[in-house]
VEXDREN-2710 file (C-alpha; in Angstrom, 1 decimal):
% VEXDREN-2710
k/r/px/py/pz
1/MET/-87.8/184.2/-109.6
2/SER/-85.5/182.9/-106.6
3/LEU/-87.1/183.1/-103.1
4/GLU/-86.1/183.5/-99.6
5/LYS/-85.6/179.8/-98.3
6/ASP/-88.5/179.8/-95.8
7/VAL/-90.9/181.0/-98.5
8/PHE/-89.2/178.8/-100.9
9/PHE/-90.1/175.6/-99.1
10/GLU/-93.7/176.7/-97.8
11/ARG/-94.9/177.3/-101.2
12/LYS/-93.7/174.1/-102.2
13/ALA/-95.3/172.5/-99.2
14/GLU/-98.5/173.9/-100.2
15/GLN/-98.3/172.3/-103.6
16/GLY/-97.7/168.9/-102.0
17/LEU/-94.2/168.8/-103.6
18/SER/-91.1/167.3/-101.7
19/LEU/-87.7/168.1/-103.4
20/THR/-84.3/166.7/-103.8
21/TYR/-81.0/167.8/-105.2
22/GLN/-82.0/167.6/-108.8
23/ASP/-84.9/169.9/-108.1
24/VAL/-83.2/173.0/-107.1
25/ARG/-80.5/175.3/-107.6
26/LEU/-78.8/178.1/-105.7
27/THR/-79.3/181.8/-106.5
28/THR/-76.0/183.9/-107.0
29/GLY/-75.8/186.5/-104.5
30/TYR/-76.1/189.6/-106.2
31/GLY/-80.0/189.3/-106.1
32/ASN/-79.7/188.5/-102.5
33/PRO/-79.8/191.6/-100.1
34/GLU/-77.8/189.7/-97.7
35/TYR/-75.1/189.2/-100.4
36/VAL/-71.4/189.6/-99.2
37/ASP/-68.5/189.7/-101.4
38/VAL/-66.0/186.8/-100.7
39/ASP/-63.4/185.1/-102.7
40/PRO/-63.2/181.1/-102.5
41/PRO/-60.2/181.1/-100.4
42/GLU/-61.6/183.6/-98.1
43/VAL/-64.9/181.2/-97.2
44/ASP/-64.8/179.8/-93.8
45/LEU/-66.0/176.3/-93.9
46/ARG/-66.1/175.6/-90.0
47/SER/-69.2/173.9/-88.7
48/ARG/-70.2/171.4/-86.1
49/PHE/-71.2/167.5/-86.3
50/SER/-73.0/167.7/-83.2
51/ARG/-73.5/170.1/-80.3
52/ASN/-69.9/170.2/-79.2
53/VAL/-67.8/168.3/-82.0
54/ARG/-66.5/170.7/-84.5
55/LEU/-65.5/170.5/-88.0
56/LEU/-63.3/172.6/-90.0
57/THR/-64.6/171.0/-93.3
58/PRO/-68.5/169.9/-93.0
59/MET/-67.9/166.6/-94.5
60/VAL/-68.2/163.3/-92.9
61/SER/-67.4/159.7/-94.2
62/ALA/-70.1/157.2/-93.8
63/ALA/-70.2/154.5/-91.0
64/MET/-70.2/151.4/-93.9
65/ASP/-67.7/148.7/-94.1
66/THR/-66.6/149.5/-97.5
67/VAL/-66.2/153.3/-96.6
68/THR/-64.7/153.9/-93.1
69/THR/-62.2/152.3/-91.1
70/SER/-59.2/153.9/-89.3
71/ASP/-57.5/154.7/-92.5
72/MET/-60.4/156.7/-94.1
73/ALA/-61.1/158.5/-90.7
74/ILE/-57.6/159.3/-90.2
75/ALA/-57.7/161.0/-93.6
76/MET/-60.9/163.0/-93.3
77/ALA/-59.6/164.5/-89.8
78/LYS/-56.7/165.6/-91.4
79/LEU/-58.8/167.2/-93.9
80/GLY/-60.9/168.9/-91.5
81/GLY/-63.8/166.4/-91.4
82/ILE/-64.7/163.7/-89.3
83/GLY/-64.9/159.5/-90.2
84/THR/-67.4/157.3/-88.4
85/ILE/-65.7/153.8/-88.0
86/HIS/-68.5/151.6/-88.8
87/ALA/-70.3/149.1/-86.4
88/GLY/-69.8/145.8/-88.7
89/LEU/-67.3/145.0/-86.3
90/ASP/-67.0/143.2/-83.1
91/ILE/-66.4/145.4/-80.0
92/PRO/-62.6/144.8/-79.4
93/GLU/-62.2/145.4/-83.6
94/GLN/-64.2/148.6/-83.3
95/ARG/-62.5/149.7/-80.1
96/ALA/-58.9/149.3/-82.1
97/GLU/-60.0/151.1/-84.8
98/VAL/-61.1/153.9/-83.3
99/ARG/-58.0/154.1/-81.0
100/ARG/-55.7/154.1/-83.8
101/VAL/-57.2/157.0/-85.1
102/LYS/-57.1/158.9/-82.0
103/LEU/-53.7/158.0/-81.2
104/HIS/-52.4/158.8/-84.5
105/LEU/-51.0/161.8/-83.7
106/ASN/-51.0/161.1/-79.9
107/GLY/-50.0/164.7/-79.0
108/LEU/-50.6/164.3/-75.2
109/ILE/-50.1/160.9/-73.4
110/GLU/-52.9/161.3/-70.9
111/LYS/-52.1/158.5/-68.8
112/PRO/-48.3/157.7/-69.0
113/VAL/-47.4/154.4/-67.6
114/SER/-45.4/155.2/-64.6
115/VAL/-43.3/153.2/-62.1
116/ARG/-42.2/153.3/-58.5
117/ALA/-38.7/154.8/-57.3
118/ASP/-38.2/152.0/-55.2
119/GLU/-38.6/149.1/-58.0
120/PRO/-35.7/147.2/-59.1
121/VAL/-34.9/148.1/-62.8
122/GLU/-35.3/144.4/-63.7
123/SER/-38.8/144.2/-62.4
124/VAL/-39.5/147.3/-64.5
125/LEU/-38.3/145.6/-67.7
126/ASN/-40.2/142.4/-66.7
127/MET/-43.3/144.6/-66.7
128/LEU/-42.6/146.0/-70.4
129/HIS/-42.1/142.7/-71.6
130/ASP/-45.2/141.2/-70.3
131/ARG/-47.5/143.9/-71.2
132/HIS/-45.8/144.1/-74.7
133/PHE/-44.9/147.7/-74.3
134/ASP/-42.5/149.1/-77.1
135/PHE/-41.5/152.1/-75.4
136/LYS/-39.1/152.9/-72.6
137/THR/-39.8/156.6/-71.6
138/LEU/-41.5/156.2/-67.9
139/PRO/-42.4/158.7/-65.3
140/VAL/-41.1/157.8/-61.8
141/THR/-43.1/158.5/-58.4
142/ASP/-42.6/157.9/-54.9
143/GLY/-44.9/156.0/-52.5
144/ALA/-47.3/158.9/-52.3
145/GLY/-47.6/159.0/-56.2
146/VAL/-45.6/162.5/-56.4
147/PHE/-43.5/162.8/-59.7
148/VAL/-39.9/162.3/-58.5
149/GLY/-37.8/161.5/-61.8
150/MET/-37.8/160.0/-65.3
151/LEU/-36.5/156.9/-67.1
152/SER/-35.6/156.7/-70.7
153/GLN/-34.0/154.1/-73.1
154/ARG/-30.5/155.6/-71.9
155/HIS/-31.1/154.6/-68.4
156/PHE/-31.4/151.0/-69.3
157/ASP/-28.8/151.0/-71.9
158/PHE/-26.2/151.9/-69.1
159/CYS/-27.5/150.1/-66.3
160/GLU/-25.2/147.2/-65.8
161/ASP/-26.8/146.0/-62.4
162/ARG/-30.6/145.4/-63.1
163/SER/-30.9/144.7/-59.2
164/GLN/-30.5/148.3/-58.8
165/LEU/-33.5/150.6/-57.7
166/VAL/-35.1/153.0/-60.3
167/ALA/-34.2/156.0/-57.9
168/GLU/-30.5/155.2/-58.6
169/VAL/-30.5/155.2/-62.1
170/MET/-33.0/157.4/-63.0
171/THR/-32.9/161.4/-64.0
172/PRO/-34.4/163.1/-60.7
173/ALA/-37.2/165.6/-61.0
174/GLU/-34.9/168.7/-60.2
175/ALA/-33.0/168.2/-63.3
176/ILE/-36.1/167.7/-65.5
177/GLN/-38.4/170.7/-67.0
178/SER/-42.2/170.1/-66.2
179/ALA/-45.1/172.0/-66.9
180/PRO/-48.6/172.6/-65.6
181/GLU/-51.5/170.2/-66.4
182/ASP/-53.4/172.6/-68.8
183/THR/-50.2/172.9/-71.2
184/ASP/-50.9/172.6/-74.7
185/TYR/-48.7/171.0/-77.5
186/ARG/-47.6/174.4/-79.0
187/GLN/-46.5/175.4/-75.3
188/ALA/-45.0/172.2/-74.9
189/PHE/-43.0/172.5/-77.9
190/ASP/-41.6/175.8/-76.7
191/LEU/-40.5/174.6/-73.6
192/MET/-38.7/171.5/-74.9
193/LYS/-37.0/173.6/-77.4
194/ARG/-35.8/176.3/-74.9
195/HIS/-34.8/173.6/-72.4
196/ASP/-33.1/171.5/-74.9
197/ASN/-35.9/168.3/-73.5
198/LYS/-37.3/165.4/-75.2
199/THR/-39.7/164.9/-72.6
200/LEU/-42.2/167.3/-70.8
201/PRO/-44.2/165.9/-67.6
202/LEU/-47.3/167.6/-66.6
203/LEU/-47.8/168.1/-63.0
204/ASP/-50.9/169.1/-60.8
205/GLU/-50.6/171.3/-58.0
206/THR/-49.6/168.5/-55.7
207/GLY/-46.9/167.4/-57.7
208/ARG/-48.6/164.2/-59.3
209/ILE/-48.1/163.4/-63.0
210/THR/-51.2/164.1/-65.0
211/GLY/-49.9/163.8/-68.5
212/LEU/-46.8/163.3/-70.6
213/TYR/-45.4/165.0/-73.9
214/LEU/-42.8/163.2/-76.0
215/LEU/-40.6/165.5/-78.4
216/SER/-41.2/163.0/-81.5
217/ASP/-44.9/163.4/-80.9
218/VAL/-45.0/167.2/-80.6
219/LEU/-42.7/167.8/-83.8
220/ARG/-45.0/165.4/-85.6
221/LEU/-47.9/167.8/-84.6
222/VAL/-45.9/170.9/-85.3
223/ARG/-44.5/169.9/-88.8
224/GLU/-47.6/168.7/-90.1
225/ASN/-49.3/172.1/-89.8
226/PRO/-52.4/170.6/-87.9
227/ASP/-54.3/173.8/-87.8
228/ASN/-56.0/172.6/-91.0
229/TYR/-56.8/169.2/-88.7
230/ASN/-59.7/168.4/-86.8
231/LEU/-58.3/168.0/-83.5
232/ASP/-59.6/167.6/-80.0
233/ASP/-58.3/169.8/-77.0
234/ASN/-55.3/167.5/-76.5
235/GLY/-54.3/167.6/-80.4
236/ARG/-55.5/164.4/-81.3
237/LEU/-57.2/163.5/-84.5
238/ARG/-61.4/163.4/-83.7
239/VAL/-63.3/160.3/-84.6
240/ALA/-66.6/159.2/-84.4
241/ALA/-67.8/155.5/-84.3
242/ALA/-71.3/153.9/-85.0
243/VAL/-73.3/152.2/-82.8
244/PRO/-76.2/149.8/-83.2
245/THR/-79.4/150.1/-81.4
246/ASP/-78.9/146.8/-79.2
247/PRO/-78.4/145.7/-76.0
248/LYS/-74.6/146.1/-76.0
249/ALA/-74.6/149.8/-77.0
250/VAL/-73.4/150.9/-73.4
251/GLU/-70.6/148.1/-73.3
252/ARG/-69.3/149.1/-76.9
253/VAL/-69.1/152.4/-76.1
254/GLY/-67.6/152.0/-73.0
255/TYR/-64.7/150.4/-74.6
256/MET/-64.2/153.0/-76.9
257/ARG/-64.9/155.8/-74.9
258/PRO/-61.3/157.0/-73.8
259/TYR/-60.8/157.6/-77.5
260/LEU/-64.0/158.6/-78.7
261/ASP/-65.3/162.0/-79.5
262/VAL/-69.1/161.3/-80.6
263/ALA/-71.1/158.0/-80.9
264/VAL/-73.7/157.6/-83.7
265/VAL/-76.8/155.8/-83.1
266/ASP/-76.9/154.1/-86.3
267/SER/-80.7/153.1/-87.4
268/ALA/-82.7/153.1/-90.7
269/GLN/-85.7/154.5/-88.5
270/GLY/-84.2/156.8/-85.8
271/ASP/-87.7/157.7/-84.9
272/SER/-88.1/154.4/-83.1
273/LYS/-88.1/153.0/-79.5
274/TYR/-84.9/151.3/-79.9
275/ALA/-83.3/154.5/-81.0
276/PHE/-84.7/156.4/-78.1
277/GLN/-83.6/153.7/-75.6
278/THR/-80.2/153.8/-76.9
279/LEU/-80.1/157.6/-76.9
280/LYS/-81.2/157.5/-73.1
281/ASP/-78.9/154.7/-72.3
282/LEU/-75.9/156.3/-73.5
283/LYS/-76.7/159.9/-72.1
284/GLU/-77.2/158.5/-68.6
285/ASN/-73.9/156.4/-68.9
286/PHE/-71.9/158.8/-70.7
287/PRO/-73.1/162.4/-70.1
288/ASP/-70.2/164.1/-71.3
289/LEU/-70.0/162.3/-74.6
290/ASP/-71.8/163.8/-77.7
291/VAL/-74.6/161.3/-79.2
292/VAL/-75.7/161.9/-83.0
293/VAL/-79.0/159.9/-83.8
294/GLY/-80.1/158.9/-87.1
295/ASN/-81.7/158.5/-89.4
296/VAL/-85.0/160.5/-89.9
297/SER/-86.7/162.6/-92.6
298/GLN/-89.5/164.4/-90.6
299/ALA/-89.4/167.4/-89.0
300/GLY/-91.6/165.8/-85.8
301/SER/-88.8/163.0/-85.7
302/ALA/-86.0/165.5/-85.5
303/ARG/-87.7/167.5/-82.6
304/LYS/-88.3/164.4/-80.6
305/LEU/-84.7/163.7/-80.8
306/ALA/-83.6/166.9/-79.8
307/GLU/-85.9/166.8/-76.7
308/ALA/-84.8/163.6/-75.9
309/GLY/-81.2/165.0/-75.6
310/ALA/-79.4/164.0/-78.8
311/ASP/-76.5/166.3/-79.7
312/GLY/-76.9/165.8/-83.3
313/ILE/-79.3/164.3/-85.9
314/LYS/-78.6/162.5/-88.8
315/VAL/-81.1/163.2/-91.9
316/GLY/-81.8/161.0/-94.8
317/GLN/-84.0/157.8/-95.1
318/GLY/-83.2/156.0/-98.5
319/PRO/-81.5/158.8/-100.6
320/GLY/-78.2/156.8/-100.6
321/SER/-77.1/155.2/-104.0
322/ILE/-77.1/151.7/-102.6
323/CYS/-80.0/152.1/-100.4
324/THR/-83.1/150.4/-101.6
325/THR/-85.1/151.6/-98.4
326/ARG/-87.7/154.0/-100.4
327/ILE/-88.3/150.9/-103.1
328/GLU/-88.9/148.2/-100.6
329/THR/-91.0/150.0/-97.9
330/GLY/-92.4/153.1/-99.7
331/ILE/-91.0/155.5/-97.2
332/GLY/-88.6/158.5/-97.0
333/GLN/-89.1/162.0/-98.2
334/PRO/-86.7/163.4/-100.9
335/GLN/-83.6/164.6/-99.2
336/VAL/-83.6/168.4/-99.9
337/THR/-87.0/168.6/-98.2
338/ALA/-86.4/166.3/-95.5
339/VAL/-83.0/168.2/-94.5
340/TYR/-84.9/171.4/-94.6
341/GLU/-87.6/170.6/-92.2
342/CYS/-85.5/168.7/-89.8
343/ALA/-82.7/171.3/-89.8
344/LYS/-85.7/174.0/-89.0
345/ALA/-87.2/172.0/-86.2
346/ALA/-83.6/171.2/-84.7
347/ARG/-82.6/174.8/-84.6
348/GLU/-84.9/175.5/-82.0
349/TYR/-82.7/173.6/-79.7
350/ASP/-79.1/174.5/-81.1
351/ILE/-78.7/171.0/-82.6
352/PRO/-77.0/170.4/-86.0
353/VAL/-78.2/168.3/-88.7
354/CYS/-76.3/166.1/-91.2
355/ALA/-77.6/165.1/-94.3
356/ASP/-76.7/161.7/-95.0
357/GLY/-77.0/160.1/-98.3
358/GLY/-77.9/161.2/-101.9
359/ILE/-74.9/163.4/-103.0
360/THR/-74.0/162.6/-106.4
361/GLU/-72.3/165.8/-107.8
362/PRO/-70.1/168.3/-105.9
363/GLY/-72.6/171.1/-106.0
364/ASP/-75.1/168.8/-104.2
365/ILE/-73.0/169.6/-100.9
366/SER/-73.8/173.2/-101.2
367/ILE/-77.4/172.7/-101.6
368/ALA/-77.6/170.5/-98.5
369/ILE/-75.8/173.2/-96.2
370/ALA/-78.1/175.9/-97.9
371/ALA/-81.1/173.6/-97.0
372/GLY/-79.8/173.7/-93.4
373/ALA/-77.5/171.0/-92.5
374/ALA/-74.2/171.7/-90.7
375/SER/-72.6/169.1/-92.4
376/VAL/-73.0/166.2/-95.0
377/MET/-72.2/162.4/-94.7
378/MET/-71.0/160.6/-97.8
379/GLY/-70.8/157.2/-99.0
380/ARG/-70.2/156.4/-102.4
381/ALA/-68.4/159.7/-102.8
382/LEU/-65.7/158.4/-100.9
383/ALA/-65.5/154.7/-101.7
384/GLY/-63.1/153.5/-104.0
385/THR/-60.3/155.7/-102.7
386/ASP/-57.1/154.6/-101.6
387/GLU/-58.2/154.9/-97.6
388/ALA/-61.4/152.9/-98.3
389/PRO/-61.3/149.2/-97.2
390/GLY/-60.8/146.8/-99.9
391/GLU/-58.8/146.0/-102.7
392/VAL/-58.8/147.3/-106.0
393/ILE/-60.1/145.1/-108.6
394/MET/-59.1/144.8/-112.4
395/LEU/-62.4/143.8/-114.5
396/GLU/-62.0/142.2/-117.7
397/ASN/-62.5/145.6/-119.8
398/GLY/-59.2/147.1/-118.0
399/ASN/-61.4/149.1/-115.4
400/ARG/-60.3/149.3/-112.0
401/VAL/-63.3/149.2/-109.5
402/MET/-63.6/148.5/-105.7
403/SER/-66.5/146.9/-104.0
404/TYR/-69.1/149.3/-102.4
405/ARG/-72.3/147.9/-100.5
406/GLY/-75.3/149.2/-98.7
407/MET/-75.1/147.9/-94.8
408/GLY/-78.7/146.7/-95.6
409/SER/-77.5/144.5/-98.6
410/PRO/-77.9/140.8/-98.5
411/SER/-74.2/140.2/-98.1
412/ALA/-73.9/142.9/-95.2
413/LEU/-76.6/141.4/-93.8
414/LYS/-75.3/137.9/-93.4
415/GLU/-71.7/139.1/-92.3
416/SER/-72.7/141.6/-89.7
417/ALA/-74.9/141.5/-86.5
418/ALA/-75.0/145.1/-86.4
419/SER/-76.5/145.0/-90.0
420/ARG/-79.1/142.6/-88.9
421/ASN/-80.0/144.6/-85.7
422/ARG/-80.6/148.0/-87.8
423/TYR/-82.4/146.5/-90.7
424/ALA/-84.6/143.9/-88.3
425/ALA/-85.4/146.0/-85.1
426/GLY/-87.7/144.1/-83.0
427/GLY/-86.1/140.8/-83.6
428/GLY/-88.0/139.8/-86.5
429/GLU/-86.6/139.1/-90.1
430/ALA/-83.8/141.7/-91.4
431/LEU/-85.2/142.8/-94.8
432/PRO/-82.4/143.8/-97.2
433/GLU/-82.6/147.7/-98.0
434/GLY/-79.6/147.7/-100.2
435/VAL/-77.4/146.2/-102.9
436/GLU/-73.7/145.4/-103.4
437/SER/-71.8/147.1/-106.4
438/TYR/-68.9/148.6/-107.9
439/VAL/-67.4/152.0/-107.8
440/GLU/-64.5/152.9/-110.0
441/TYR/-61.2/153.4/-108.3
442/LYS/-60.8/157.0/-107.7
443/GLY/-57.1/157.0/-106.2
444/SER/-56.2/159.3/-103.0
445/LEU/-59.0/160.7/-100.9
446/ASN/-56.9/163.9/-100.9
447/SER/-57.7/164.7/-104.3
448/VAL/-61.4/163.6/-104.2
449/MET/-61.8/165.7/-101.0
450/ARG/-60.1/168.6/-102.5
451/HIS/-62.3/169.0/-105.4
452/TYR/-65.3/168.7/-103.1
453/ILE/-63.9/171.3/-100.8
454/LEU/-63.0/173.7/-103.6
455/ALA/-66.4/173.3/-105.2
456/LEU/-68.2/174.2/-102.1
457/ARG/-66.0/177.2/-101.5
458/LYS/-66.7/178.6/-105.0
459/SER/-70.2/177.9/-104.8
460/MET/-70.4/179.8/-101.2
461/SER/-68.5/182.6/-103.1
462/TYR/-71.1/182.4/-106.0
463/VAL/-74.0/183.0/-103.4
464/GLY/-72.4/185.6/-101.5
465/ALA/-72.1/183.7/-98.2
466/PRO/-68.8/183.9/-96.1
467/THR/-69.2/181.5/-93.6
468/ILE/-71.5/178.0/-93.2
469/ASP/-74.3/179.9/-90.9
470/ARG/-74.9/182.8/-93.5
471/HIS/-75.1/180.1/-96.2
472/ILE/-77.9/178.3/-94.2
473/ALA/-79.3/181.7/-93.1
474/HIS/-79.3/183.6/-96.5
475/THR/-79.0/181.4/-99.4
476/ARG/-82.1/181.6/-101.8
477/PHE/-83.2/178.7/-104.1
478/ASP/-85.0/178.2/-107.4
479/TRP/-86.9/175.1/-108.6
480/VAL/-85.8/173.6/-112.1
481/SER/-87.9/171.5/-114.3
482/THR/-86.4/168.4/-115.7
483/ASN/-85.2/170.2/-118.9
484/GLY/-83.7/172.8/-116.5
485/TYR/-81.9/170.1/-114.5
486/ARG/-80.8/168.5/-118.0
487/GLU/-79.1/172.1/-118.9
488/SER/-77.5/171.9/-116.0
489/GLU/-75.4/168.9/-117.2
490/THR/-73.2/168.8/-120.0
491/HIS/-75.2/168.1/-123.4
492/ASP/-75.0/168.1/-126.8
493/VAL/-71.2/167.3/-126.7
494/MET/-68.9/164.3/-126.9
495/VAL/-66.8/164.8/-123.5
496/LYS/-63.2/163.7/-123.9
497/ALA/-61.9/161.2/-121.3
498/SER/-59.8/162.9/-118.6
END
């Protein structure tokens, strides 16, 4: 008999049992008084990764050096999720990766490079050359910083005397359509189309320029149907980045802050003085930036992090396929119970939790969310795709694979200071808590993610949950035996290769 979630987990706790994905199944909805008849395409997958960072698809790529750099993060955001750029990079490298994601669409140029009207054209060209700028669309301001005109490529092309002042060759402000500073990219496109303009400067009440839209960028947004993308308020892709619990955490985030939506404090033990200090430092220095902290697996730990100001909590200690934390240290609660208990504690503070690790089958995503997770973080499931770092390797048997390793693996500890810091808090010797491996080459991330998204929609349709919130609140659980789980898999047949 299926049980309401709280009753189900309370009874298992009374028996001293903690459960993982293979121990449970979800109950189809007709036995649930909260059932809503909903078809898979109608299921609403909107959720949150942190207090203020939304998701259109509740899936997050892991902060691993064989999973997430900018290519993966761009693709994840375009599929409605978010990617977490790994911290096994030096600060400038990680900033460059985060910046590449944020500027991939570049709907709004927030701080356009401007020039003075009383400058010679030649000095402008020299500035562009010296600063390695490859653009020539520039707002022009007067001595008081007020917008007075625009320069573009054609002005430079037709300027025969480069000693002329910018004011003599520019298009004056009165001949240019401008817009208020709160104009979004859709409104910008309508104005540009109506007035046949390729640029649209945004001005504040004093006439100073606060932003700039370019038609090429706006068209990319309009034509790519970004309604399905995970975008910030300026029409740019959302992106997260991992941050080690080290003295340079504030410096690292400071470099990335102009392009960063959420910082992820990355620790094998999220309930430690190092994780709490890093959280405190980041919130004091960047109060408007969401900070997700992990990893924990106990309700008390989640509660402490929420009270300390975390905007999201990552749950999972040792469930990952390449993680050996539980074997090496003997710690870590099985993942479904860990998610349930931590999510229940965090819900008192309106803080979402992310189930990090242990996803082996598409159905596990739905189980994690039903247990209380607002999102799931995936590593192995996304490794081996075209968007993951690394090269495709051909084995002697003809199989194509890609490298996949834990951030606590021996090679990661050797190559990455962030990994050593994560697995050697307190300055002691780092204990390897992961392995190096191969995963099969999977092809495009798009096809992999589409499969996971469809599986989640179908699962939520089966249980009668039209939204993520209702899935968390009302889906019921069954416990399954070992034989019950075996029955869940294909059995007693020879499966044809696809």
